[in-house]
MARBAVEX-141037 format. One record per residue (C-alpha): residue number from 1; z negated, x, y; residue in three letters. Coordinates in nm, 4 decimals. Example, Ala and Ser with C-alpha at 12.3 -4.5 7.8 and 13.67 -1.06 7.14 Angstrom:
// MARBAVEX-141037
@pos: 1&z: -0.7800&x: 1.2300&y: -0.4500&code: ALA
@pos: 2&z: -0.7140&x: 1.3670&y: -0.1060&code: SER
// end
This chain:
// MARBAVEX-141037
@pos: 1&z: -4.2282&x: 2.7178&y: 1.4363&code: MET
@pos: 2&z: -4.0964&x: 2.3617&y: 1.4477&code: ALA
@pos: 3&z: -4.0538&x: 2.1657&y: 1.1332&code: LYS
@pos: 4&z: -3.6937&x: 2.0904&y: 1.0309&code: ARG
@pos: 5&z: -3.6053&x: 1.7303&y: 0.9915&code: LYS
@pos: 6&z: -3.4807&x: 1.6638&y: 0.6438&code: GLN
@pos: 7&z: -3.1454&x: 1.4971&y: 0.6221&code: ARG
@pos: 8&z: -3.1489&x: 1.1588&y: 0.4544&code: PRO
@pos: 9&z: -3.0006&x: 1.1656&y: 0.1100&code: ARG
@pos: 10&z: -2.6538&x: 1.0238&y: 0.0887&code: ARG
@pos: 11&z: -2.5933&x: 0.7562&y: -0.1639&code: GLU
@pos: 12&z: -2.3236&x: 0.8454&y: -0.4140&code: PRO
@pos: 13&z: -1.9966&x: 0.6657&y: -0.3306&code: PRO
@pos: 14&z: -1.9161&x: 0.3388&y: -0.5036&code: ALA
@pos: 15&z: -1.6674&x: 0.4120&y: -0.7784&code: THR
@pos: 16&z: -1.4349&x: 0.2376&y: -1.0222&code: SER
@pos: 17&z: -1.3369&x: 0.3611&y: -1.3669&code: GLU
@pos: 18&z: -0.9895&x: 0.3522&y: -1.5193&code: TYR
@pos: 19&z: -0.9143&x: 0.4372&y: -1.8863&code: ARG
@pos: 20&z: -0.5730&x: 0.5295&y: -2.0200&code: ASP
@pos: 21&z: -0.4499&x: 0.4353&y: -2.3718&code: PRO
@pos: 22&z: -0.5759&x: 0.7748&y: -2.5078&code: GLU
@pos: 23&z: -0.9276&x: 0.7041&y: -2.3814&code: GLY
@pos: 24&z: -0.9224&x: 0.9480&y: -2.0875&code: ASN
@pos: 25&z: -1.1282&x: 0.8349&y: -1.7891&code: LEU
@pos: 26&z: -1.0391&x: 0.8506&y: -1.4197&code: LEU
@pos: 27&z: -1.3125&x: 0.7658&y: -1.1712&code: ILE
@pos: 28&z: -1.2007&x: 0.6824&y: -0.8193&code: LEU
@pos: 29&z: -1.4079&x: 0.6209&y: -0.5034&code: ARG
@pos: 30&z: -1.3817&x: 0.2691&y: -0.3589&code: GLN
@pos: 31&z: -1.4069&x: 0.3571&y: 0.0117&code: GLU
@pos: 32&z: -1.2565&x: 0.6151&y: 0.2466&code: LEU
@pos: 33&z: -1.3478&x: 0.6925&y: 0.6083&code: SER
@pos: 34&z: -1.1356&x: 0.5477&y: 0.8821&code: ARG
@pos: 35&z: -1.0101&x: 0.8930&y: 0.9717&code: GLY
@pos: 36&z: -0.8996&x: 0.9600&y: 0.6152&code: THR
@pos: 37&z: -0.7197&x: 0.6270&y: 0.6018&code: VAL
@pos: 38&z: -0.5479&x: 0.7098&y: 0.9370&code: ARG
@pos: 39&z: -0.4407&x: 1.0520&y: 0.8114&code: LYS
@pos: 40&z: -0.2969&x: 0.9040&y: 0.4871&code: LEU
@pos: 41&z: -0.1026&x: 0.6515&y: 0.6866&code: ALA
@pos: 42&z: 0.0636&x: 0.9193&y: 0.9058&code: GLU
@pos: 43&z: 0.4322&x: 1.0037&y: 0.8581&code: ARG
@pos: 44&z: 0.5297&x: 1.3670&y: 0.7944&code: PRO
@pos: 45&z: 0.5226&x: 1.5800&y: 1.1075&code: ALA
@pos: 46&z: 0.8697&x: 1.7191&y: 1.0656&code: SER
@pos: 47&z: 1.2009&x: 1.5664&y: 0.9666&code: ASP
@pos: 48&z: 1.2614&x: 1.8702&y: 0.7509&code: ALA
@pos: 49&z: 1.0345&x: 1.7247&y: 0.4817&code: ALA
@pos: 50&z: 1.2476&x: 1.5358&y: 0.2346&code: SER
@pos: 51&z: 1.1506&x: 1.1889&y: 0.1205&code: VAL
@pos: 52&z: 1.0571&x: 1.3335&y: -0.2175&code: GLU
@pos: 53&z: 0.8365&x: 1.5994&y: -0.0576&code: ASP
@pos: 54&z: 0.6577&x: 1.3399&y: 0.1643&code: ALA
@pos: 55&z: 0.6057&x: 1.1082&y: -0.1323&code: TRP
@pos: 56&z: 0.4682&x: 1.3897&y: -0.3513&code: GLN
@pos: 57&z: 0.2341&x: 1.5119&y: -0.0797&code: ARG
@pos: 58&z: 0.0985&x: 1.1593&y: -0.0142&code: ARG
@pos: 59&z: 0.0427&x: 1.1095&y: -0.3835&code: GLU
@pos: 60&z: -0.1574&x: 1.4324&y: -0.4006&code: GLU
@pos: 61&z: -0.3531&x: 1.3521&y: -0.0866&code: MET
@pos: 62&z: -0.4475&x: 1.0104&y: -0.2209&code: LEU
@pos: 63&z: -0.5585&x: 1.1643&y: -0.5526&code: PHE
@pos: 64&z: -0.7489&x: 1.4412&y: -0.3641&code: GLU
@pos: 65&z: -0.9419&x: 1.1856&y: -0.1512&code: ARG
@pos: 66&z: -1.0034&x: 0.9247&y: -0.4224&code: LEU
@pos: 67&z: -1.0665&x: 1.1188&y: -0.7424&code: ALA
@pos: 68&z: -1.4315&x: 1.1824&y: -0.8180&code: VAL
@pos: 69&z: -1.4030&x: 1.2679&y: -1.1892&code: ARG
@pos: 70&z: -1.1354&x: 1.2883&y: -1.4552&code: TRP
@pos: 71&z: -1.2376&x: 1.3115&y: -1.8111&code: GLU
@pos: 72&z: -0.9596&x: 1.4295&y: -2.0457&code: ILE
@pos: 73&z: -1.0196&x: 1.4575&y: -2.4156&code: ALA
@pos: 74&z: -1.3967&x: 1.4494&y: -2.3492&code: GLY
@pos: 75&z: -1.3829&x: 1.7320&y: -2.0992&code: LEU
@pos: 76&z: -1.5120&x: 1.6255&y: -1.7565&code: PRO
@pos: 77&z: -1.3492&x: 1.7658&y: -1.4432&code: ILE
@pos: 78&z: -1.5368&x: 1.7045&y: -1.1150&code: GLU
@pos: 79&z: -1.4456&x: 2.0038&y: -0.8936&code: ASP
@pos: 80&z: -1.1892&x: 1.8969&y: -0.6282&code: GLN
@pos: 81&z: -0.9710&x: 2.2087&y: -0.6644&code: LYS
@pos: 82&z: -0.9754&x: 2.1797&y: -1.0391&code: THR
@pos: 83&z: -0.8930&x: 1.8071&y: -1.0234&code: LEU
@pos: 84&z: -0.5920&x: 1.8703&y: -0.8070&code: LEU
@pos: 85&z: -0.4841&x: 2.1620&y: -1.0251&code: GLY
@pos: 86&z: -0.5041&x: 1.9442&y: -1.3334&code: ARG
@pos: 87&z: -0.3009&x: 1.6714&y: -1.1654&code: LEU
@pos: 88&z: -0.0297&x: 1.9295&y: -1.0869&code: ARG
@pos: 89&z: -0.0241&x: 2.0356&y: -1.4542&code: MET
@pos: 90&z: -0.0207&x: 1.6803&y: -1.5859&code: ALA
@pos: 91&z: 0.2523&x: 1.5584&y: -1.8108&code: THR
@pos: 92&z: 0.4999&x: 1.3047&y: -1.6588&code: PRO
@pos: 93&z: 0.3255&x: 1.0283&y: -1.8593&code: GLU
@pos: 94&z: -0.0194&x: 1.1376&y: -1.7245&code: GLU
@pos: 95&z: 0.1105&x: 1.1445&y: -1.3689&code: ARG
@pos: 96&z: 0.2668&x: 0.8032&y: -1.4088&code: ARG
@pos: 97&z: -0.0573&x: 0.6587&y: -1.5373&code: TRP
@pos: 98&z: -0.2586&x: 0.8198&y: -1.2542&code: VAL
@pos: 99&z: -0.0094&x: 0.6885&y: -0.9975&code: ARG
@pos: 100&z: -0.0297&x: 0.3390&y: -1.1439&code: GLU
@pos: 101&z: -0.4150&x: 0.3535&y: -1.1564&code: ALA
@pos: 102&z: -0.4313&x: 0.4666&y: -0.7951&code: ILE
@pos: 103&z: -0.1774&x: 0.2003&y: -0.6823&code: ALA
@pos: 104&z: -0.3813&x: -0.0753&y: -0.8437&code: GLY
@pos: 105&z: -0.7019&x: 0.0664&y: -0.7066&code: HIS
@pos: 106&z: -0.5607&x: 0.0754&y: -0.3523&code: CYS
@pos: 107&z: -0.4380&x: -0.2814&y: -0.3815&code: GLU
@pos: 108&z: -0.7909&x: -0.3937&y: -0.4752&code: ARG
@pos: 109&z: -1.0117&x: -0.1700&y: -0.2591&code: TYR
@pos: 110&z: -0.7959&x: -0.0136&y: 0.0110&code: LEU
@pos: 111&z: -0.5160&x: -0.2629&y: 0.0920&code: PRO
@pos: 112&z: -0.4418&x: -0.0837&y: 0.4224&code: GLU
@pos: 113&z: -0.2978&x: 0.2022&y: 0.2154&code: LEU
@pos: 114&z: -0.0536&x: -0.0050&y: 0.0175&code: THR
// end
């Protein structure tokens, strides 16, 4: 039986940390693949999607691709489905803060998305 080649270990992605006034921590990855950047830059496939729908979906896609960890009141969230679910349940103030953190992050690390 042939030996299997072990896959090289992936380095964890480079990340940046953002803290809100309450001390909650949002950790975002600094890089995205070219394919992901291309997908995020696409316009909605149908004209039926309203501007609000398209904006909301892009916001969620950005969060989904960038968020590595979100620590709220000392409780860390790292699972992607849980992170997205928590974003959807966030208060308007929390969503605004996340939106601003991601916008600043993209300006600094991913200018092609701004």
